[in-house]
C-alpha positions as CSV (number, residue, x, y, z in Angstrom):
1,M,0.0,0.1,-0.1
2,K,0.5,2.3,-0.2
3,R,0.2,4.6,3.1
4,L,1.8,6.3,5.9
5,F,5.3,4.8,6.9
6,V,5.7,5.0,10.5
7,T,7.1,3.4,13.6
8,C,6.2,0.1,14.3
9,V,4.2,0.2,17.5
10,S,1.9,-2.0,19.5
11,V,-1.2,-1.4,20.5
12,V,-3.0,-4.1,23.1
13,M,-6.9,-3.5,23.6
14,V,-8.2,-5.1,26.5
15,L,-11.7,-5.6,25.2
16,T,-13.0,-7.9,27.8
17,S,-14.0,-7.2,31.6
18,A,-12.7,-9.1,34.7
19,M,-11.1,-12.1,32.5
20,A,-7.5,-13.3,32.3
21,V,-7.0,-13.8,28.7
22,D,-4.6,-16.1,27.6
23,R,-2.6,-16.7,24.3
24,A,-5.2,-19.2,23.2
25,H,-8.1,-16.7,23.5
26,T,-6.0,-13.7,22.0
27,L,-5.9,-12.3,18.3
28,K,-2.5,-10.7,17.2
29,V,-3.2,-8.5,14.2
30,Y,-0.2,-7.1,12.3
31,N,-1.2,-4.5,9.7
32,W,-0.2,-1.3,8.2
33,A,-0.7,2.0,10.0
34,D,-3.4,3.9,9.6
35,Y,-5.2,1.3,7.6
36,M,-8.6,0.3,9.5
37,D,-11.0,2.5,11.4
38,M,-9.9,1.8,14.8
39,T,-12.9,2.9,16.8
40,N,-16.2,1.6,14.9
41,V,-14.5,-1.4,13.3
42,L,-11.6,-2.9,15.0
43,N,-13.0,-2.1,18.6
44,K,-16.2,-4.0,17.9
45,F,-14.5,-7.4,16.8
46,P,-14.5,-8.9,20.1
47,E,-18.1,-8.2,21.2
48,W,-19.2,-9.5,17.5
49,Y,-16.9,-12.6,17.9
50,R,-18.4,-13.4,21.3
51,E,-22.0,-12.8,19.6
52,Q,-21.2,-15.7,17.0
53,T,-19.0,-17.9,19.1
54,G,-19.8,-17.5,22.6
55,E,-16.1,-17.1,23.2
56,E,-14.0,-14.1,24.5
57,V,-10.9,-12.6,22.8
58,L,-8.6,-10.0,23.3
59,V,-6.9,-8.3,20.2
60,S,-3.4,-7.2,20.3
61,Y,-2.9,-5.3,17.4
62,Q,0.5,-4.0,16.1
63,T,1.4,-2.0,12.9
64,F,4.7,-2.4,10.8
65,D,6.2,0.3,8.3
66,I,7.0,-1.8,5.2
67,N,6.2,-5.4,3.5
68,E,9.6,-6.6,4.3
69,S,10.1,-5.7,7.8
70,M,6.5,-7.9,8.3
71,L,7.6,-10.8,6.7
72,T,11.4,-10.7,8.3
73,Q,9.5,-10.8,11.7
74,I,7.6,-14.3,10.4
75,E,10.4,-15.6,8.3
76,I,13.2,-15.5,10.4
77,G,11.7,-14.3,13.7
78,H,8.8,-16.8,13.7
79,E,6.7,-14.5,15.2
80,D,3.4,-16.1,16.0
81,Y,1.0,-13.2,14.6
82,D,-2.4,-14.6,13.5
83,V,-3.7,-12.3,10.8
84,I,-1.3,-9.9,8.7
85,C,-2.1,-7.8,5.8
86,P,0.9,-8.0,3.3
87,S,0.7,-6.4,-0.3
88,E,0.2,-8.9,-3.4
89,Y,3.9,-9.4,-4.3
90,I,4.4,-10.8,-0.3
91,I,1.4,-12.8,-0.5
92,E,2.9,-14.5,-3.4
93,R,6.5,-15.0,-2.0
94,M,4.8,-16.4,1.2
95,L,2.6,-18.5,-0.7
96,R,5.8,-19.9,-2.6
97,Q,7.6,-20.4,0.5
98,G,4.5,-22.3,2.3
99,L,4.5,-19.2,5.3
100,L,0.6,-19.1,4.9
101,L,-2.3,-21.3,6.3
102,P,-5.4,-21.9,5.1
103,I,-8.1,-19.8,6.1
104,D,-10.9,-21.8,8.1
105,K,-14.3,-20.6,6.4
106,D,-16.4,-23.1,8.5
107,F,-18.0,-20.0,10.4
108,G,-21.1,-22.1,11.8
109,S,-24.2,-20.0,11.4
110,T,-22.2,-16.7,10.8
111,P,-22.7,-15.8,7.3
112,D,-19.4,-16.0,4.8
113,Y,-18.9,-12.6,4.0
114,T,-15.8,-13.3,2.2
115,K,-17.8,-14.6,-0.9
116,L,-18.7,-10.8,-1.4
117,V,-14.9,-10.4,-2.9
118,A,-15.3,-9.3,-6.4
119,P,-14.9,-12.0,-8.9
120,F,-12.1,-9.3,-10.5
121,V,-10.2,-9.6,-7.5
122,L,-10.0,-13.1,-7.1
123,D,-9.0,-13.5,-10.6
124,K,-5.9,-11.3,-9.7
125,F,-5.3,-13.1,-6.9
126,Q,-5.3,-16.4,-8.5
127,Q,-2.3,-15.0,-10.7
128,M,-0.2,-15.0,-7.3
129,A,-0.7,-19.1,-7.1
130,P,3.0,-20.9,-7.1
131,D,1.2,-23.6,-9.3
132,P,-2.2,-23.9,-10.7
133,S,-3.3,-26.7,-8.2
134,V,-3.2,-23.8,-5.1
135,R,-6.4,-21.9,-4.7
136,V,-5.0,-18.6,-3.9
137,S,-8.5,-17.5,-2.1
138,D,-7.8,-20.3,0.2
139,Y,-4.9,-18.6,1.9
140,A,-5.5,-14.8,0.8
141,I,-8.5,-12.4,1.2
142,G,-8.1,-9.4,-0.3
143,Y,-8.6,-5.7,1.9
144,M,-7.8,-2.8,-0.3
145,W,-7.0,-2.3,-4.1
146,G,-6.1,0.5,-6.4
147,T,-3.7,1.9,-9.2
148,T,-0.5,3.7,-9.6
149,G,-1.0,7.1,-12.1
150,I,0.0,10.6,-12.2
151,L,-1.3,13.4,-9.8
152,Y,-1.1,16.7,-11.5
153,N,-1.8,20.4,-10.9
154,T,-4.3,21.6,-13.5
155,A,-2.9,25.3,-13.3
156,L,0.7,24.1,-14.2
157,V,0.1,21.1,-16.4
158,D,-2.2,20.7,-19.2
159,G,-3.9,17.3,-18.7
160,D,-3.9,16.6,-22.3
161,K,-0.1,16.3,-22.4
162,L,-0.6,13.3,-20.2
163,H,-2.0,10.8,-22.0
164,S,1.1,8.5,-22.6
165,W,3.8,7.7,-19.8
166,G,6.4,9.1,-22.4
167,A,5.1,12.5,-20.9
168,L,7.3,11.8,-18.0
169,L,10.4,12.6,-20.5
170,N,9.0,15.9,-21.8
171,P,11.5,18.4,-21.1
172,E,8.8,21.3,-20.5
173,F,8.8,19.3,-17.0
174,N,12.4,19.8,-15.8
175,G,12.7,19.2,-12.0
176,H,8.9,19.2,-11.8
177,I,8.0,15.8,-11.3
178,F,7.9,13.6,-7.9
179,M,8.5,10.1,-8.6
180,K,7.5,7.0,-6.0
181,D,10.5,5.7,-4.3
182,A,9.2,2.2,-4.9
183,F,10.8,0.2,-7.7
184,R,8.2,-2.6,-8.1
185,D,5.4,0.1,-8.7
186,V,7.6,2.3,-11.1
187,Y,9.0,-0.7,-13.1
188,S,5.6,-2.4,-13.6
189,V,4.3,0.9,-15.0
190,I,7.2,2.2,-17.3
191,V,7.6,-1.5,-18.9
192,L,4.3,-1.4,-20.3
193,Y,5.4,1.9,-21.8
194,C,8.7,0.7,-23.2
195,Y,6.9,-2.2,-24.7
196,R,3.9,-0.4,-26.2
197,D,4.5,-1.1,-29.7
198,E,5.0,-4.8,-29.0
199,I,1.7,-5.0,-27.4
200,A,-0.2,-3.1,-30.1
201,A,1.3,-5.6,-32.4
202,G,-0.1,-8.4,-30.5
203,E,3.8,-9.7,-30.0
204,E,3.8,-8.7,-26.1
205,D,1.2,-9.3,-23.1
206,R,0.7,-6.9,-20.3
207,D,0.4,-9.8,-17.5
208,D,3.5,-11.2,-18.8
209,L,5.5,-8.0,-19.1
210,V,5.1,-7.2,-15.3
211,A,5.2,-10.4,-14.1
212,N,8.0,-11.8,-16.1
213,I,11.0,-9.8,-15.1
214,T,14.3,-10.3,-17.2
215,P,17.4,-8.4,-17.9
216,E,16.3,-7.1,-21.1
217,R,13.1,-5.6,-19.8
218,I,15.0,-4.1,-16.7
219,Q,17.5,-2.5,-19.1
220,R,14.9,-1.0,-21.2
221,V,13.1,0.6,-18.2
222,E,16.4,1.8,-16.6
223,E,17.1,3.6,-20.1
224,F,13.8,5.2,-19.7
225,L,14.1,6.6,-16.1
226,T,17.9,7.9,-16.7
227,G,16.3,9.5,-19.8
228,M,13.8,11.3,-17.4
229,K,16.2,12.5,-14.6
230,E,16.3,16.2,-15.6
231,N,12.8,16.2,-14.6
232,I,12.5,14.6,-11.2
233,A,12.4,17.3,-8.6
234,G,12.9,14.0,-5.8
235,W,12.0,10.5,-4.7
236,E,9.5,10.2,-2.4
237,V,7.5,7.9,-0.2
238,D,5.1,9.6,1.3
239,F,5.7,13.6,1.3
240,G,5.0,14.1,-2.4
241,K,1.0,14.4,-1.9
242,E,1.4,17.0,0.7
243,E,3.6,19.3,-1.7
244,M,1.2,18.8,-4.3
245,T,-1.6,20.1,-2.0
246,K,0.2,23.0,-1.4
247,G,1.1,23.7,-5.2
248,K,4.5,23.3,-4.5
249,T,5.4,21.0,-7.2
250,W,3.6,20.0,-10.7
251,M,3.2,16.5,-10.6
252,D,3.5,13.0,-8.6
253,V,3.6,9.7,-9.8
254,L,1.7,7.9,-6.6
255,W,-1.0,5.4,-5.8
256,S,-4.9,6.2,-6.3
257,G,-5.5,6.4,-2.7
258,D,-2.9,8.8,-1.7
259,A,-4.1,10.5,-4.7
260,Q,-7.6,11.2,-3.5
261,W,-6.3,12.2,-0.4
262,A,-4.3,14.9,-1.9
263,I,-7.4,16.2,-4.3
264,D,-9.5,16.4,-1.3
265,E,-7.2,18.3,0.8
266,A,-5.9,20.6,-2.2
267,E,-9.4,21.8,-2.8
268,E,-9.5,22.8,0.7
269,M,-6.4,24.8,0.2
270,G,-7.9,26.3,-3.4
271,V,-5.7,24.1,-5.3
272,E,-7.0,21.7,-8.1
273,L,-5.4,18.1,-8.7
274,K,-6.3,15.6,-11.0
275,Y,-5.2,11.9,-11.3
276,T,-4.7,10.3,-14.5
277,I,-3.8,6.7,-15.8
278,P,-1.7,6.9,-19.4
279,E,-3.4,5.1,-22.2
280,E,-0.4,2.3,-21.9
281,G,-2.0,1.2,-18.8
282,S,-0.9,0.7,-15.0
283,N,-0.5,-1.6,-12.4
284,V,-3.2,-2.8,-10.0
285,W,-2.1,-3.8,-6.5
286,F,-3.9,-5.2,-3.6
287,D,-3.2,-5.9,0.0
288,G,-4.7,-8.7,1.6
289,W,-5.6,-10.8,4.8
290,C,-3.7,-13.7,5.6
291,I,-2.6,-16.4,8.3
292,P,0.9,-16.8,8.6
293,K,2.6,-20.4,9.5
294,Y,3.2,-19.5,13.2
295,A,-0.2,-18.4,14.3
296,Q,-1.7,-19.6,17.2
297,N,-5.4,-18.4,17.0
298,V,-6.5,-19.6,13.6
299,K,-10.1,-19.7,14.4
300,A,-10.3,-16.0,15.5
301,A,-7.9,-15.0,12.6
302,S,-10.5,-16.5,10.5
303,Y,-13.8,-14.7,11.9
304,F,-11.7,-11.7,11.9
305,I,-11.0,-11.7,8.3
306,N,-14.7,-12.5,7.8
307,F,-15.7,-9.8,9.6
308,M,-13.6,-7.2,7.8
309,C,-15.5,-8.4,4.4
310,M,-19.0,-7.3,6.0
311,P,-20.0,-4.5,3.9
312,E,-20.6,-2.2,6.6
313,N,-17.4,-2.6,8.0
314,A,-15.9,-2.3,4.4
315,I,-17.4,1.0,4.1
316,L,-16.4,2.2,7.7
317,N,-12.6,1.3,6.4
318,M,-12.8,2.9,3.5
319,E,-14.2,6.5,4.8
320,E,-11.7,6.0,7.4
321,I,-8.6,5.4,5.3
322,G,-9.4,6.7,2.0
323,Y,-8.6,3.5,-0.1
324,V,-10.9,1.3,-1.8
325,S,-12.4,-2.3,-0.6
326,V,-12.2,-5.4,-2.5
327,I,-16.2,-5.8,-1.6
328,A,-18.5,-6.0,-4.3
329,S,-22.0,-6.1,-2.6
330,P,-25.0,-3.9,-3.4
331,Q,-24.5,-2.0,-0.3
332,I,-20.9,-0.8,-1.5
333,L,-22.2,-0.3,-5.5
334,E,-24.6,1.9,-3.5
335,W,-21.9,3.8,-1.5
336,A,-19.7,4.1,-4.8
337,N,-22.6,5.6,-6.9
338,N,-22.7,9.3,-6.2
339,E,-25.4,11.3,-8.4
340,D,-23.5,14.4,-7.9
341,I,-20.8,12.9,-10.3
342,E,-21.7,13.6,-13.9
343,Q,-19.7,11.2,-15.6
344,T,-20.3,7.5,-15.6
345,A,-17.9,4.6,-15.7
346,D,-18.4,0.9,-16.8
347,L,-17.7,-1.0,-13.4
348,S,-19.3,-4.3,-14.5
349,Y,-15.8,-5.8,-14.1
350,F,-16.2,-5.2,-10.5
351,F,-20.0,-5.2,-9.4
352,G,-21.7,-7.4,-12.3
353,D,-23.7,-6.6,-15.4
354,G,-26.0,-4.0,-13.5
355,A,-22.8,-1.7,-13.1
356,T,-22.4,-0.5,-16.6
357,A,-23.1,3.2,-16.2
358,V,-22.3,4.1,-12.4
359,H,-21.9,7.5,-11.5
360,A,-18.7,6.8,-9.3
361,N,-15.4,8.3,-8.2
362,Q,-12.7,6.9,-11.1
363,V,-9.8,7.4,-9.1
364,F,-11.5,4.6,-6.8
365,Y,-13.0,2.8,-9.5
366,P,-11.6,3.1,-12.8
367,D,-13.8,2.3,-16.0
368,R,-13.4,-1.0,-17.6
369,Q,-11.6,0.3,-20.5
370,I,-8.9,1.4,-18.4
371,I,-8.7,-1.4,-16.0
372,E,-8.4,-3.6,-18.9
373,R,-4.7,-2.1,-19.4
374,C,-3.8,-2.9,-15.8
375,A,-1.6,-5.7,-14.8
376,L,-1.1,-7.3,-11.3
377,M,2.2,-6.2,-9.8
378,H,4.5,-9.4,-9.0
379,D,7.3,-10.4,-6.7
380,C,10.7,-9.9,-8.7
381,A,11.9,-13.2,-7.4
382,D,15.1,-14.2,-8.7
383,Q,15.3,-11.0,-10.3
384,T,15.1,-8.8,-7.1
385,E,18.8,-8.0,-6.8
386,A,19.0,-6.8,-10.4
387,M,16.1,-4.7,-9.9
388,L,17.4,-3.0,-6.7
389,A,20.7,-2.6,-8.8
390,M,18.9,-0.4,-11.5
391,W,17.0,1.4,-9.0
392,N,20.0,2.5,-7.2
393,R,21.8,3.3,-10.6
394,V,19.1,5.5,-11.5
395,K,18.4,7.3,-8.2
396,G,22.4,7.7,-7.8
397,D,22.6,9.2,-11.1
398,N,19.6,11.6,-10.6
399,L,21.7,14.9,-10.4
400,N,19.8,16.9,-13.2
401,T,21.2,19.7,-14.7
402,K,18.9,22.3,-12.4
403,M,20.0,20.4,-9.6
404,V,23.6,20.7,-10.7
405,I,23.3,24.4,-11.4
406,I,21.7,25.1,-7.6
407,I,24.9,22.9,-6.1
408,L,27.3,25.0,-8.3
409,V,25.7,28.3,-7.8
410,T,25.8,27.5,-4.0
411,L,29.4,26.5,-3.8
412,L,30.6,29.7,-5.8
413,A,28.5,31.6,-3.2
414,I,30.1,30.1,-0.4
415,F,33.5,30.5,-2.1
416,V,32.9,34.2,-2.6
417,V,31.8,34.8,1.1
418,A,34.8,32.9,2.2
419,I,37.2,35.2,-0.2
420,I,35.7,38.4,1.1
421,Q,36.0,37.3,4.5
422,V,39.4,36.5,3.9
423,V,40.0,39.7,2.3
424,N,38.4,42.1,5.1
425,K,40.4,39.9,7.5
426,R,43.6,40.9,5.7
427,K,42.5,44.6,5.7
428,Q,41.7,44.6,9.2
429,R,44.9,43.4,10.1
430,A,46.8,46.2,7.8
431,L,44.7,48.6,9.4
432,Q,45.7,47.4,12.9
433,N,49.4,47.3,12.4
434,K,49.1,50.6,10.9
435,R,47.8,52.0,13.8
436,R,50.3,50.5,15.9
437,K,52.9,51.9,13.9
438,N,51.4,55.2,14.1
439,H,50.9,55.0,17.9
440,H,54.6,54.2,18.6
441,K,55.9,56.9,16.5
């Protein structure tokens, strides 16, 4: 996800009264920070669980900053978290390494809300399977999803010039583009541009281009990124969206949820921002709930995942964090349909045949024509080191002309000031010596 990176913290919520709760009745949740409605959703789970099962549960809620730190806790530390929320490429890696347990979907008389996940999402998740015999939905249930695109300031950038990812090479944008410091996300959109002719000719497939990373593909993406270094104002993890809201930069390549947050914040400041996905396509990313190998409370974890799929909880979480749920129930469609939005979108890929003309926010729910050009982001697997090396070369060689001029001018100014100080000191010494000589005469 695409969300704030913060220091890992642990919050233990004692939600039972006069009861000593042992590990067997504790649910350890490991999630991204600022990625859930704590008050109206998380705090309600113990009571709901008691109603469904007749059992008590205490929730231990911890947060992580990046996928890899979470994975290390489980892979090396064998931490006994019961439910985690990794991104798609980590889900893929954990499936391949046998680090996930099946989700127990025997909920007794409780409805199975996991069945409300959009078929579109289920199809994308299945692309993570290490082999065809593995049904990914047995091990991972989607939570939130989105795309990667370009957020731009309408007062500074003509949106008609952003139909292609090639716009990032436009010298008109010299020093005015923030780029997300996330090599998988950036690679998976730029590779679609680099092979646009082959895609148009039917020689390459978007899903294959993003899923199967090769040295040749890495090289072509590197050449593109190196070619746009003059235009990059900086590599950012989270601050770019805030700079956009203040009108301090022109464009930012970022995630859809962050884009919508920035659009809303900027509107209050009188700044108009828009989000677009270029014609070559983009990536579609997911975060999902899983039960890791060393979990000790699979039952409560499974119920928790089911609880998160309840439409009312999905809506509360969406409104709290600004991202889009994978749930495709009629309640969610009603929530997404906003008659104040004039433009309609074909969302039948997500909600079914009855959703071909929905008045929806297309930052959240892109039109079918757009989503059909988006590919699932994957784990880099044996190409991870090569990808990191490429990324380091690109970022390390990112002193564009404007930045070089600023550095040189600054150094020159420091040099001039130093020379002036030396000259002044010599003048002062000469004047002092002259005064001493006159004094001794």
